[in-house]
N, C-alpha and C positions, 0 to 999 in steps of 0.2 A: 387317155394315156395312163398306164399304171404307175403308181408311185414306186420309185426304185428302192426305197427304204421300207422294209417290212416292220410294222409297229410291234410285232410280238417279240423279236430278239432283244430290243432294248429293255423290255419289261423283265425278261428272264435274266439278262446280264446284270441288271441292277438289283437282283435278289440277294438274299443274305448269304447264299452259298459262295458267290463270287467275292463278295466283300470280305467275308471271314477268311477266305483263301488268300486274298490279296494282302490283307494285313498280317495275319498269322502271328500276331503279337499281343501281349497284354496291354500295350500302350495305346493301341488303336491306330497306330501309324503303319504305313507300309514298311516292310523290313529294311529296304534300302534307305529310306529316309531316316528311320530310327537309328540305323547303323552309322549313317553319315553324321547325325547329330551326336551320337555317342563318341565320335572321334575327337571331340573337343577335349584336349588333354586334361585329365584328372576329373574336372567337374562334370563334364558330359558323361564320362565313363562311369562315375559313381552313380549319377542319377539314373542312367539307363540300366546299369547292372542291378540296382536295387529294384527298379520298376519292372523290368522285363524278367519274366519267369519261364517262358516257353521257347522263345526263338533263340536257338543257339548261334545263329548268324549275328544277331544284335549283341548277344552276351559276349561273343568272342571279340567283337570290335570294342565293346565297353571295357572288357578286361585289358585288352591291348592298350587302350587309351589310358587306363589307370596306371599301368606299368610304365608307359611312355611318358606320361605326365610326371610320375614320381622320379623317373630318370632325369627328365629335364630339370626338375627342381634340384636334384642332387648335383647335376652339372653346374647349375647356377650358384649353389652354395660353395662348391669347389672353386668356381671362378672368383667369387668374392674373397675367399680366403687367400688364393694365390695373388690376386690383385693387391690385397692389403700387405702381403709379405713383400711383393715387388716394390710397392710404393714406399716401404720403410727402409729400403736400401739406399744409403746416401748418394753414392756416385752413379751407380747404374740403374737407379730406380726408374727414372723417367723413360729411358729407352726400353726397359723391360716391360713397363706398364703399357707403352704404346704397342710393342710387339704382342703382348698378351691380349690387348684389346683387338688387334687384327685377327689373332687366332680365334678369339671368342666370337668375333663377327662372322667368320666362316663357319664355325660350329653352329651358331644360331641360324644362319641361312640354311645349312644342311638339315637341321631339325625342322625348320619351317617347310622345306621341300618335302621331307618325309611326311609331315602332317598333311600337306596338300595332296600328295599322292594317296595317302590313306583315305582321306575324305572322298576323293574321286573314285577310288576302287570300291569303297563301301556304297557309294551312291549308285554305281553301275551294277552292283550286285556281285562283285568278285571278292572272294575271300582272299585277302592279301596279307602275308606275314611280314611284319617289320622284322628285319634281320635281328636275331638273338631274342627279340621280345615276343614275336609271334608264336614260336613253339611253347614258350612259358605260358602265354595267355591261353593257348589251346589246351594245355595240360590242366590249367586251373579251371577252365570251363567244363572240361570233360571229367574232372575229378580224379585224374591220374597223377601219379608222382613223376616229376621230372628227374631223371637220373643222368 
């Protein structure tokens, strides 16, 4: 009975042509894995933006991550300032701090959901723009000016 698996195709599919085509990046990782790792806000984006020189898919997600992480940090700073201001108000301070804490919890959950969606889209190989941030990242990667 003949063997259903031909031994020659695995040898040709494990050649360097398929491997370099599958990775396509200077990091040696497949593009979707590198892009998903680059989605870690700020740190992952900086690492992969510096390391990756060829793959525009990974560079896009890295730049989007840098901008998204920077925005998340800015929102955190604004949150701390508003929290300190509300906490210093004598009579209304406590209710305002509680209300602000609830608002911040919803904002954080929203940012976390955006992060999870971005990682899933990057891992599946789909180029997904975070609203407002995606076009800025695309312009930065392509070298065009955002007007």
